[in-house]
C-alpha positions, 0 to 999 in steps of 0.5 A: 484542499484538492489532493494531488493527482499522485503522491509526492516523490513517487519514485522513491516509495518506501516500503519495508519488508516488515509491513509487508511480512508481517503485517499485510501476508501475517495470517496470525496478526490480529489485524492483518490477518484478513488483509493477509487471507485476501493478499494469499488468495491474489497470489501474494506470499511472504516467501516472496514478499518483494513481489508484493513490495513493487506491486504496492510501489507500481501502485503508488506510482500510477493510481490516483491520490484520493484524500490527503491530510495532515496527521500528528505523524505527517502528511496522511494519502490514500491512493485508490484502485487498481494494482497487479496482482499475480492471479491476474485479478487485479482488483482495486485496492485503497493503500495509505502512505505517511509523508514525514517532512520532506522523506518519501512517503511510507506506506503504512496500510493496504487493504481491499476498496470495499 
């Protein structure tokens, strides 16, 4: 089955503060630490976590879905490429989203696309 071009309900994407602050921007997190270093080097910081959440929301709304599959958690989507960053480098990243039933997709991860 071909993935959709864009995330469903893209205007209502869910990005939790705890996901951004305690995972994606937390240098001490076991899995998130390397991601935090990368995103902090792009100019994102926990004190302004809303800036990263908005950049991730825009990424999810504007960049293409490259994979979609059904999992026990819901429908999983992978979105790839450009994110607007404070340092202006705007790198290509990969984000993962889960859609449970008819709810809007929720961000589950983000990392450099390498």
